C-alpha positions, 0 to 999 in steps of 0.5 A: 774780712778785708777793708781797703781805704782811699782818701782825698781832700777838697776844699769849699765853702757852705753856709747852715742858716736853716740849721741854726738860729740867727747870729750862730757863725755857720749861718755865715758863709763860711769855707773848709778843708774837708777829708774823705775816706772811703772804705771798701770791704770784702770777706776775701781778695778777688782773683786780682789779689785785691778787692778793687784796683787802687786807680779805679777807686782813684778815678771814682774819688777824682770824679766825686772830688771834681764836682765839690772841690772849690765850690759853695757845696748849698749849690751842688744838687742834693747838698743844698743843707751841706752838714757833714752827715749829708756830705757823707750820705751823698758821697756813699751814694756816687761811689757805690754804683761804681765801688760795689765793695764800697762799705762806708764814707768819713768826712771830716774837717781836721782843723775842728776835729769832726769826723762823721762816718756814714756806712752801709747798712 
């Protein structure tokens, strides 16, 4: 089994008032630096000697990053409740059409040492 990973970051704000009680820190608008790692898997490299051309992976990730970077995530369609779990699945769903070997997406907030992974079943 071969794996290929690519990472990118974005800065964004969100609030989770619907998820937590009044007075909770997450109920207020706040921002994070997010780190995303996408992982592709294949039993063997393709005829070019790789799972996917990194230029293709980078272009797909740049498109997703452009939607998320410096945004209020609650206003992005599909991210109305932008937990790490929801963000990971949202990114997976947007990348999978252009990256058929996509196996999983990891989203982290490095300053808080928090990581969530979403893997295709």
